[in-house]
SERO-4910 file (N, C-alpha, C, O; in steps of 0.05 Angstrom, whole numbers):
BEGIN
 pado doro    nc1    nc2    nc3   cac1   cac2   cac3    cc1    cc2    cc3    oc1    oc2    oc3
  Met    A    250    -20    393    225      1    399    204    -17    396    201    -35    380
  Gln    A    184     -5    422    153    -20    426    141      2    411    148     25    415
  Val    A    122     -4    394    108      7    381     83     10    388     72     32    389
  Ser    A     69    -17    396     39    -14    409     44    -45    422     63    -60    418
  Thr    A     19    -50    440     16    -80    446      2    -93    421    -13    -81    404
  Glu    A     10   -121    421      3   -141    408    -27   -132    400    -35   -122    380
  Lys    A    -40   -140    424    -70   -139    431    -77   -119    417    -90   -125    397
  Thr    A    -71    -90    421    -81    -67    411    -82    -67    378   -102    -62    364
  Leu    A    -54    -75    368    -48    -79    342    -66    -91    327    -76    -82    307
  Lys    A    -72   -115    340    -92   -138    322   -113   -121    321   -122   -117    299
  Gln    A   -125   -109    342   -151    -99    340   -155    -76    316   -174    -74    301
  Glu    A   -134    -61    315   -130    -39    294   -131    -52    268   -145    -44    250
  Ile    A   -115    -72    265   -114    -85    241   -140    -95    231   -149    -89    209
  Ile    A   -156   -118    255   -183   -123    247   -203   -100    235   -218   -106    216
  His    A   -203    -77    246   -217    -51    238   -211    -46    210   -226    -45    191
  Ile    A   -189    -43    211   -182    -29    181   -184    -49    159   -187    -42    136
  Gly    A   -182    -75    167   -188   -101    142   -220    -95    144   -229    -91    121
  Lys    A   -238    -93    162   -265    -87    154   -266    -61    135   -275    -62    112
  Leu    A   -257    -42    144   -256    -22    134   -258    -25    100   -278    -20     87
  Met    A   -228    -37     90   -226    -44     69   -242    -60     48   -244    -56     24
  Tyr    A   -255    -81     66   -271    -96     55   -302    -84     49   -316    -93     31
  Asp    A   -309    -66     65   -332    -47     62   -336    -31     51   -359    -22     46
  Lys    A   -308    -18     41   -308      1     18   -296    -11    -10   -280     -1    -26
  Gly    A   -305    -32    -11   -296    -44    -36   -261    -46    -43   -252    -49    -66
  Tyr    A   -250    -44    -26   -215    -39    -36   -205    -70    -35   -184    -79    -45
  Asn    A   -221    -83    -21   -212   -111    -20   -232   -133    -26   -255   -126    -30
  Val    A   -225   -159    -26   -245   -173    -30   -241   -206    -20   -217   -211    -18
  Ser    A   -253   -223    -14   -246   -252    -10   -220   -258      7   -219   -247     29
  Ile    A   -204   -269      2   -176   -275     20   -154   -253      8   -131   -255     17
  Asp    A   -160   -233    -14   -134   -221    -24   -124   -202     -3   -137   -199     18
  Gly    A   -105   -192     -8    -93   -172      4    -79   -180     34    -82   -201     45
  Asn    A    -65   -159     43    -50   -173     71    -43   -142     91    -41   -119     81
  Ile    A    -41   -146    112    -29   -125    128    -10   -128    152    -12   -147    167
  Ser    A      5   -111    156     29   -115    175     36    -95    190     28    -74    181
  Cys    A     49    -92    210     56    -73    229     80    -84    249     81   -106    259
  Arg    A     95    -64    253    123    -72    277    111    -78    303     97    -62    316
  Leu    A    116    -99    310    109   -102    340    133    -88    356    129    -72    375
  Ser    A    159    -96    346    185    -77    356    199    -76    337    189    -77    315
  Asn    A    233    -72    340    256    -71    318    251    -98    305    250    -98    280
  Ser    A    247   -120    319    254   -146    306    230   -162    302    231   -183    289
  Glu    A    209   -152    312    179   -169    304    164   -161    289    160   -136    290
  Ile    A    154   -171    277    127   -164    257    107   -178    260    108   -202    259
  Leu    A     79   -160    266     57   -174    262     45   -172    240     38   -149    233
  Ile    A     39   -199    222     25   -197    201      0   -216    200     -4   -233    217
  Thr    A    -19   -210    176    -39   -227    172    -33   -257    159    -16   -258    141
  Ser    A    -45   -277    166    -33   -301    164    -51   -304    130    -66   -288    118
  Thr    A    -39   -331    122    -46   -339     96    -78   -344     92    -92   -352    111
  Gly    A    -86   -340     71   -119   -349     68   -131   -325     88   -156   -326     88
  Ala    A   -121   -308    103   -141   -297    122   -160   -272    100   -153   -258     82
  Arg    A   -186   -277    114   -203   -253    102   -202   -230    115   -208   -228    139
  Leu    A   -194   -206     99   -183   -187    121   -214   -169    124   -214   -152    142
  Gly    A   -232   -172    112   -265   -163    116   -270   -178    147   -283   -165    163
  Phe    A   -260   -204    155   -275   -221    172   -257   -223    191   -264   -241    206
  Leu    A   -232   -210    200   -210   -222    212   -212   -228    241   -225   -212    255
  Thr    A   -203   -248    252   -207   -252    285   -181   -251    289   -162   -248    274
  Asn    A   -183   -257    319   -155   -254    333   -136   -281    331   -115   -283    342
  Glu    A   -146   -299    317   -130   -321    305   -113   -323    273    -98   -340    264
  Asp    A   -124   -298    264   -113   -295    238    -90   -280    231    -87   -266    211
  Phe    A    -70   -285    254    -43   -266    251    -16   -283    258    -18   -301    274
  Ser    A     -1   -280    251     25   -287    250     48   -270    261     48   -246    254
  Val    A     69   -278    278     87   -260    288    113   -271    276    123   -292    285
  Ile    A    125   -257    255    153   -266    245    173   -244    252    168   -224    265
  Asp    A    202   -254    240    224   -237    249    232   -229    225    224   -244    207
  Leu    A    248   -207    216    257   -193    192    272   -212    178    282   -204    156
  Gln    A    275   -234    185    287   -256    165    267   -279    160    273   -302    155
  Ala    A    242   -270    162    213   -289    157    218   -315    176    212   -337    165
  Asn    A    226   -316    196    221   -338    219    196   -335    234    194   -314    246
  Leu    A    176   -355    235    155   -358    245    160   -358    278    173   -376    287
  Leu    A    151   -338    294    150   -341    319    129   -351    340    131   -362    362
  Arg    A    108   -342    324     81   -358    336     66   -348    317     71   -331    300
  Gly    A     42   -362    322     12   -361    304     15   -380    280     30   -400    279
  Lys    A     -2   -371    262     -6   -388    232      8   -382    222     23   -364    228
  Lys    A      9   -402    196     30   -393    174     20   -368    162     -3   -364    155
  Phe    A     41   -349    159     39   -325    145     32   -324    114     33   -342     97
  Thr    A     25   -300    112     15   -295     80     45   -298     60     68   -294     67
  Ser    A     35   -306     35     56   -312     20     68   -289      5     86   -292    -11
  Glu    A     53   -258     15     66   -231      5     86   -225     29     95   -202     31
  Tyr    A     90   -241     44    112   -227     67    139   -214     62    151   -199     77
  Asp    A    147   -225     37    173   -213     28    169   -184     23    185   -168     33
  Leu    A    145   -174      7    141   -149      4    140   -128     28    146   -104     25
  His    A    133   -141     51    127   -126     77    156   -122     83    167   -100     81
  Leu    A    168   -147     92    194   -145    103    217   -127     92    233   -114    106
  Asn    A    217   -126     63    241   -111     49    233    -80     53    252    -64     53
  Ile    A    204    -69     57    198    -47     59    207    -37     84    217    -15     86
  Tyr    A    205    -56    107    212    -53    136    244    -52    138    253    -38    157
  Lys    A    263    -65    123    284    -63    126    296    -38    111    316    -26    120
  Val    A    285    -31     89    293     -3     75    287     26     88    303     45     88
  Arg    A    258     24    101    252     42    115    248     39    145    228     26    152
  Glu    A    265     50    164    268     41    191    240     61    206    232     57    230
  Asp    A    227     83    185    214     97    196    181     90    191    163    106    194
  Ile    A    178     71    187    157     58    171    151     29    191    166     11    196
  Asn    A    126     32    200    106     15    219     92      3    213     87    -16    227
  Ala    A     78      7    188     52     -9    177     55    -11    149     67      6    136
  Val    A     46    -29    140     42    -38    111     15    -45    103      5    -65    112
  Ile    A      7    -35     91    -23    -48     77    -18    -56     45     -7    -41     28
  His    A    -28    -82     40    -23    -89      6    -54    -95      5    -65   -103     25
  Ala    A    -69    -90    -19    -97    -87    -22    -94    -96    -54    -73    -93    -67
  His    A   -121   -108    -66   -127   -116    -90   -142    -95    -96   -165   -102   -101
  Ala    A   -138    -65    -97   -152    -45   -100   -169    -42   -128   -156    -29   -144
  Pro    A   -189    -50   -137   -201    -46   -166   -189    -28   -180   -172    -34   -198
  Asn    A   -198     -3   -173   -191     24   -192   -160     24   -199   -151     27   -221
  Cys    A   -143     18   -168   -116     17   -177   -106      1   -199    -91     10   -216
  Ile    A   -115    -24   -198   -110    -49   -212   -112    -42   -244    -95    -43   -261
  Ala    A   -143    -33   -245   -153    -20   -271   -138      6   -284   -137     10   -309
  Leu    A   -125     22   -264   -110     46   -279    -78     33   -284    -65     41   -303
  Ser    A    -68     15   -270    -47      1   -279    -42    -18   -315    -23    -25   -329
  Cys    A    -67    -20   -318    -74    -35   -344    -69    -18   -373    -63    -25   -396
  Leu    A    -74      8   -361    -78     30   -383    -49     45   -393    -47     62   -410
  Asn    A    -30     35   -379     -4     48   -390      2     79   -389     19     92   -402
  Ile    A    -15     87   -369    -17    118   -363     17    125   -350     27    106   -340
  Asp    A     32    146   -351     49    151   -342     37    174   -314     39    198   -316
  Ile    A     27    162   -292     15    187   -272     42    197   -254     44    220   -244
  Leu    A     63    178   -253     84    189   -237     96    217   -254    101    237   -240
  Asn    A     99    219   -276    103    237   -288     85    258   -303     96    277   -315
  Asn    A     55    255   -304     40    268   -318     18    271   -291      1    254   -287
  Ile    A     22    290   -275     -3    298   -255    -25    304   -261    -25    328   -265
  Tyr    A    -52    292   -265    -74    303   -277    -93    317   -256   -111    330   -267
  Ile    A    -93    316   -227   -104    328   -206    -81    331   -187    -57    323   -187
  Thr    A    -99    346   -166    -76    356   -145    -69    327   -128    -79    325   -105
  Val    A    -57    312   -135    -47    288   -116    -18    289   -115     -6    294   -136
  Ala    A     -7    285    -95     21    278    -95     24    254   -122      6    241   -132
  Ser    A     49    253   -127     62    231   -146     55    204   -140     67    194   -120
  Ile    A     36    185   -155     35    164   -145     60    142   -168     52    139   -192
  Pro    A     78    132   -162     85    110   -181     71     84   -187     59     70   -170
  Ile    A     73     79   -214     62     48   -220     88     35   -225    106     45   -239
  Thr    A     89     10   -211    112    -10   -218    113    -24   -243     92    -23   -256
  Glu    A    129    -35   -251    130    -55   -278    118    -76   -260    115    -75   -235
  Phe    A    111    -98   -281     98   -120   -266    120   -142   -252    141   -149   -261
  Gly    A    109   -147   -235    123   -170   -219    107   -190   -209     87   -184   -196
  Leu    A    116   -214   -212     97   -242   -205     92   -237   -176    108   -231   -159
  Pro    A     64   -239   -172     57   -233   -140     67   -258   -125     71   -281   -135
  Ser    A     70   -250    -96     81   -271    -77    110   -279    -83    117   -302    -75
  Ser    A    125   -267    -93    149   -269   -107    172   -245    -93    167   -225    -80
  Arg    A    192   -253    -99    209   -232    -95    212   -208   -115    225   -188   -110
  Glu    A    201   -212   -138    194   -197   -161    184   -169   -151    195   -148   -150
  Ser    A    161   -177   -143    139   -151   -130    156   -136   -116    159   -113   -125
  Phe    A    170   -141    -95    185   -124    -82    218   -106   -103    227    -84    -99
  Glu    A    225   -123   -119    239   -113   -137    231    -95   -148    239    -72   -143
  Lys    A    212    -98   -167    197    -72   -179    187    -48   -168    182    -26   -179
  Leu    A    184    -58   -140    177    -35   -122    196    -16   -112    193      9   -110
  Lys    A    220    -35   -105    246    -24    -96    257      0   -101    268     12    -83
  Pro    A    254     11   -126    270     41   -136    249     64   -125    254     88   -130
  Phe    A    227     58   -113    207     78   -103    202     76    -74    184     90    -65
  Val    A    214     61    -59    208     53    -27    222     77    -20    204     90     -9
  Lys    A    241     88    -20    257    109     -4    240    136     -7    240    153     10
  Asp    A    228    138    -29    222    165    -35    191    165    -37    183    187    -44
  Tyr    A    173    150    -33    140    154    -34    133    129    -10    147    110     -2
  Asn    A    112    137     -6     95    117     22     74    104      0     53     94     10
  Trp    A     75    102    -24     55     89    -35     64     82    -64     83     94    -75
  Ala    A     49     61    -77     49     54   -104     27     39   -116     13     29    -99
  Ile    A     21     35   -140      6     16   -152     27     -7   -165     47      0   -178
  Leu    A     21    -35   -159     37    -59   -170     22    -61   -194     -2    -65   -192
  Lys    A     34    -57   -216     26    -58   -242      7    -90   -243     19   -110   -236
  Arg    A    -23    -90   -252    -41   -114   -257    -42   -135   -226    -50   -158   -224
  His    A    -32   -119   -206    -36   -132   -181    -51   -117   -160    -70   -128   -150
  Gly    A    -45    -95   -152    -57    -83   -134    -44    -51   -121    -34    -33   -134
  Ala    A    -48    -51    -96    -37    -24    -79    -23    -33    -60    -25    -55    -49
  Val    A     -4    -10    -53      9    -21    -29     23      9    -19     37     25    -32
  Thr    A     13     10      6     18     37     29     36     28     49     35      5     58
  Phe    A     54     45     57     69     39     78     72     71     98     77     92     86
  Glu    A     68     71    123     64     91    136     80     83    166     91     63    173
  Lys    A     76    108    179     88    107    214     64     94    230     69     86    253
  Asp    A     39     92    220     20     75    236      0     62    212      2     66    188
  Leu    A    -14     49    222    -33     36    212    -55     52    192    -61     47    168
  Leu    A    -66     75    213    -89     93    203    -73    109    180    -84    111    158
  Gly    A    -52    118    183    -35    135    156    -31    116    136    -32    126    113
  Ala    A    -28     89    136    -26     68    113    -54     66    103    -57     63     79
  Phe    A    -79     67    120   -101     61    106   -112     86     90   -129     85     72
  Leu    A   -102    106     99   -108    134     92    -99    133     59   -113    137     39
  Arg    A    -80    129     62    -61    126     34    -79    112     14    -89    123     -5
  Leu    A    -81     88     20    -98     69      6   -124     82     -7   -131     81    -31
  Glu    A   -137     96     16   -164    108      5   -156    132    -12   -170    134    -32
  Gly    A   -138    151     -9   -136    173    -29   -126    163    -55   -132    173    -76
  Met    A   -110    141    -53    -96    123    -76   -122    111    -94   -121    113   -118
  Glu    A   -139    102    -83   -159     84    -96   -184    107   -109   -197    101   -129
  His    A   -188    131    -95   -200    149   -101   -188    165   -124   -203    174   -141
  Phe    A   -160    169   -126   -148    188   -144   -155    168   -168   -166    178   -188
  Ala    A   -148    138   -166   -157    122   -191   -180    125   -199   -185    129   -223
  Lys    A   -198    124   -181   -232    125   -193   -237    147   -210   -248    146   -232
  Ile    A   -229    168   -200   -229    198   -210   -211    197   -237   -222    208   -256
  Leu    A   -194    189   -240   -178    184   -267   -195    171   -291   -201    182   -312
  Ile    A   -200    145   -280   -218    125   -296   -240    143   -309   -243    148   -333
  Ser    A   -254    151   -289   -281    163   -297   -277    179   -311   -294    181   -328
  Ala    A   -257    197   -313   -248    222   -334   -240    210   -365   -243    220   -387
  Met    A   -229    187   -359   -220    174   -386   -242    161   -398   -239    154   -422
  Asn    A   -264    155   -386   -291    151   -399   -303    164   -414   -321    156   -428
  Val    A   -294    191   -415   -307    213   -426   -287    224   -447   -294    235   -468
  Gln    A   -261    221   -439   -242    230   -460   -224    215   -453   -217    213   -430
  Lys    A   -213    202   -472   -190    182   -472   -160    195   -468   -144    183   -454
  Gln    A   -153    216   -478   -128    230   -477   -134    254   -459   -145    274   -467
  Leu    A   -127    252   -439   -125    271   -417   -100    295   -417    -77    288   -421
  Glu    A   -105    314   -413    -84    336   -414    -70    345   -385    -80    358   -367
  Pro    A    -44    336   -386    -26    333   -366    -27    365   -349    -31    386   -362
  Leu    A    -24    367   -327    -18    399   -323      7    406   -327     25    389   -325
  Pro    A     11    432   -336     39    443   -343     57    438   -321     52    437   -297
  Ile    A     82    434   -335     99    426   -317    105    447   -293    106    439   -269
  Glu    A    109    470   -299    108    486   -276     87    485   -254     92    495   -232
  Val    A     67    476   -259     42    476   -244     51    445   -229     46    443   -205
  Lys    A     61    425   -243     70    400   -231     92    406   -210     89    395   -188
  Glu    A    112    420   -214    133    426   -191    127    439   -176    141    439   -156
  Lys    A    104    459   -176     92    476   -150     80    455   -131     80    457   -107
  Leu    A     69    430   -148     51    414   -133     70    398   -115     69    396    -90
  Glu    A     87    386   -132    110    369   -120    126    384    -94    137    369    -77
  Lys    A    128    412    -93    143    426    -76    124    426    -48    129    421    -24
  Phe    A    102    433    -59     81    433    -41     79    410    -21     82    413      3
  Trp    A     74    385    -34     74    357    -16     96    353     -7     95    339     14
  Lys    A    120    362    -15    144    361      2    145    381     26    149    375     50
  Thr    A    142    405     18    142    426     36    127    438     53    133    448     75
  Gly    A    100    435     40     74    445     52     68    479     45     52    493     56
  Ser    A     85    486     25     91    507     12     88    513    -18    101    498    -32
  Tyr    A     74    531    -29     77    533    -59     96    552    -62    102    554    -86
  Ile    A    109    569    -43    124    594    -47    154    580    -47    174    594    -49
***
């Protein structure tokens, strides 16, 4: 399956990397972005790439077995990306960012998966897994089939969608949600969860688009 041309996807990633940097979702050489070029090839940012200042040279093309096909040495977080693609054939883009509010929220031991505080689809927080290792994916793995986003505890955010824009919008929404929740906790440490019946209606709405 040909998703798009390599040149076009590089430009999309460059644009999204700058957006992430400008909005404060990522800094320095943190984070990584990838997308499918075909069923067997993945375009991914290279190791040490500065997402806010990407050029056409800051990319690698690898296969699903992590073999470098062309380009620079690829990001050390490749395992996280590749395993998401292996589990979800419908996914064409993955974004991993060290989003500050998401990381801060993950340090507070709040069960936001089972206690929705505002009208947003459930967001899981994984257990801690060593960054740039198989542990990161193993901690994420229980949520990959049913969710398109997660907060990696004390590490960052990961979003995955059918295209790069969709993955970016999920990152934006998740970081916004985390900021709201942390702001509320600055006023009142213990927040009241929504009633279970409201939570169930919200979950149904996000899955079906209907409260009925």
